[in-house]
C-alpha positions in Angstrom: 2.9 15.4 -55.1 3.8 11.9 -54.0 6.5 13.2 -51.7 3.9 15.5 -50.1 1.5 12.6 -49.5 4.3 10.4 -48.0 5.3 13.4 -45.8 1.8 13.8 -44.5 1.5 10.1 -43.8 4.9 10.1 -41.9 3.8 13.0 -39.6 0.4 11.4 -39.1 2.2 8.2 -38.1 4.4 10.1 -35.6 1.4 12.0 -34.2 -0.6 8.7 -33.7 2.2 7.4 -31.4 3.0 10.7 -29.7 -0.5 11.2 -28.3 -0.7 7.9 -26.3 2.9 8.4 -25.1 2.1 11.9 -23.8 -1.1 10.8 -22.2 0.7 7.9 -20.4 3.3 10.4 -19.2 0.6 12.7 -17.9 -1.2 9.8 -16.1 2.1 8.6 -14.5 2.8 12.1 -13.3 -0.7 12.5 -11.9 -0.4 9.2 -10.1 2.9 10.3 -8.5 1.4 13.6 -7.5 -1.5 11.7 -5.9 0.8 9.4 -4.1 3.0 12.2 -2.8 -0.1 14.0 -1.6 -1.3 10.8 0.3 2.2 10.4 1.8 2.1 14.0 3.1 -0.9 13.0 5.2 0.9 10.4 7.3 3.4 10.7 10.1 6.4 9.2 8.3 5.9 11.1 5.0 9.5 11.0 3.9 9.8 7.3 4.3 6.5 6.9 2.4 7.8 9.0 -0.5 11.0 6.9 -0.6 8.8 3.8 -0.9 6.7 5.1 -3.8 9.7 6.5 -5.6 11.2 3.0 -5.7 7.9 1.5 -6.8 6.5 3.9 -9.3 6.7 1.3 -12.1 4.0 -0.6 -10.3 1.5 2.3 -11.0 2.3 2.6 -14.7 -0.8 0.5 -15.9 -3.2 2.0 -13.4 -5.6 4.7 -14.6 -5.0 8.3 -13.7 -5.3 8.7 -9.9 -6.3 5.0 -9.6 -3.6 4.0 -7.0 -5.6 2.0 -4.5 -5.1 -1.5 -6.1 -1.3 -1.2 -6.5 -1.0 0.1 -2.9 -2.9 -2.9 -1.7 -0.6 -5.2 -3.7 2.5 -3.6 -2.3 1.2 -3.8 1.3 0.3 -7.4 0.8 3.8 -8.3 -0.6 5.5 -6.5 2.3 3.3 -8.3 4.8 4.3 -11.6 3.3 8.0 -10.7 3.4 7.8 -9.8 7.1 5.7 -12.9 7.9 8.4 -15.0 6.3 11.1 -13.1 8.2 9.4 -14.0 11.5 9.0 -17.6 10.4 12.7 -17.8 9.8 13.5 -16.1 13.1 11.3 -18.6 14.9 13.0 -21.6 13.2 16.5 -20.3 13.9 16.1 -19.1 17.5 17.1 -21.2 20.5 15.2 -18.9 22.9 11.8 -20.4 23.7 10.4 -17.1 24.8 11.5 -15.3 21.6 10.4 -18.3 19.5 6.9 -17.8 20.9 6.9 -14.1 20.1 8.2 -14.7 16.6 5.6 -17.2 15.9 2.9 -14.9 17.2 4.0 -12.0 15.0 4.3 -14.4 12.0 0.7 -15.3 12.6 -0.2 -11.6 12.8 1.4 -10.7 9.5 -0.2 -13.8 7.9 -3.6 -12.5 9.0 -2.7 -9.1 7.6 -2.0 -10.7 4.3 -5.3 -12.6 4.4 -7.2 -9.4 5.3 -5.6 -7.6 2.3 -6.7 -10.5 0.1 -10.3 -9.9 1.3 -9.9 -6.1 0.9 -8.6 -6.5 -2.6 -11.6 -8.6 -3.6 -13.9 -6.0 -2.1 -12.0 -3.3 -4.0 -12.3 -5.3 -7.3 -16.1 -5.6 -6.7 -16.5 -2.0 -5.8 -17.6 -2.9 -2.2 -15.6 -0.1 -0.7 -17.4 -0.1 2.7 -16.2 -3.6 3.4 -12.6 -2.5 3.1 -13.1 -0.5 6.3 -13.7 -3.7 8.2 -10.5 -5.3 6.9 -8.5 -2.1 7.8 -9.8 -2.4 11.4 -8.6 -6.0 11.4 -5.2 -5.1 10.0 -4.7 -2.4 12.6 -5.5 -4.9 15.4 -3.0 -7.4 14.0 -0.2 -4.9 13.8 -0.8 -3.6 17.3 -0.9 -7.2 18.6 2.5 -7.9 17.2 3.9 -4.7 18.7 2.4 -5.4 22.1 4.0 -8.9 22.2 7.4 -7.2 22.3 6.5 -4.0 24.2 5.6 -6.2 27.1 9.0 -7.7 27.0 12.3 -6.2 28.3 13.9 -7.2 25.0 12.7 -5.7 21.7 15.2 -6.8 19.0 16.1 -3.8 16.7 15.6 -5.8 13.5 12.0 -6.6 14.7 11.3 -3.1 15.7 12.6 -1.8 12.4 10.4 -4.1 10.4 7.3 -3.3 12.4 8.0 0.5 12.0 8.6 -0.1 8.3 5.2 -1.8 7.9 3.5 1.0 9.8 4.4 3.2 6.8 2.7 0.8 4.4 -0.3 0.5 6.7 -0.6 4.3 7.0 -0.3 4.8 3.3 -2.9 2.1 2.8 -5.3 3.8 5.2 -5.2 7.2 3.7 -5.4 5.7 0.2 -8.5 3.7 1.1 -10.0 6.7 2.8 -9.2 8.8 -0.3 -11.1 6.2 -2.4 -14.1 6.0 -0.1 -14.3 9.7 0.3 -14.4 10.2 -3.5 -17.0 7.4 -3.9 -19.2 8.7 -1.1 -18.9 12.3 -2.2 -20.4 11.2 -5.6 -23.2 9.6 -3.7 -23.6 12.6 -1.4 -23.1 10.4 1.7 -19.6 10.8 2.9 -18.6 9.1 6.2 -15.0 9.5 7.3 -13.0 6.4 8.1 -13.1 5.1 11.6 -9.8 3.2 11.7 -6.9 4.7 13.5 -3.4 3.2 14.0 -1.8 4.0 17.3 2.0 4.1 16.6 2.8 3.9 20.3 6.4 3.5 21.2 
């Protein structure tokens, strides 16, 4: 009889740990599915999927389908990396014309990071509509950096590649925010599609 009781307790112990593990696995899977679906909505979907595959651990503690916060964090971190790259290029360059362009783009990406800080605060306080305003500002900053080099006869490959890379983050962020607002406004019965649109240009 004692053996039977211990056996029941043992299986109950395993069951108690197995259920949370299974639920976490399901949630992670749902988050990946949601992210893949969001990536499929943007122009560079394969690059977007490559990004999320390498960053899935960042979504482990988010609730099922709650991916907006981590996407904002990733976009902000990437903006800071590219801002710092432009700062370094500005400091190292001996070309005054290029130095001015590098400094301008560094300022653009710094403003992107700042806008994402504001957007994250709005997200944390459930002020989803204000996020649209920050997205508009982010789009303007990215287009401003691109234009600085498009007007020039020389557009360094490493600069073009970083700008193109960040377009993927920006596009993923846009569809993620739109997904969030669509869901929120659908619940309120007052859905209004996002107005921001990023022009990839050349």
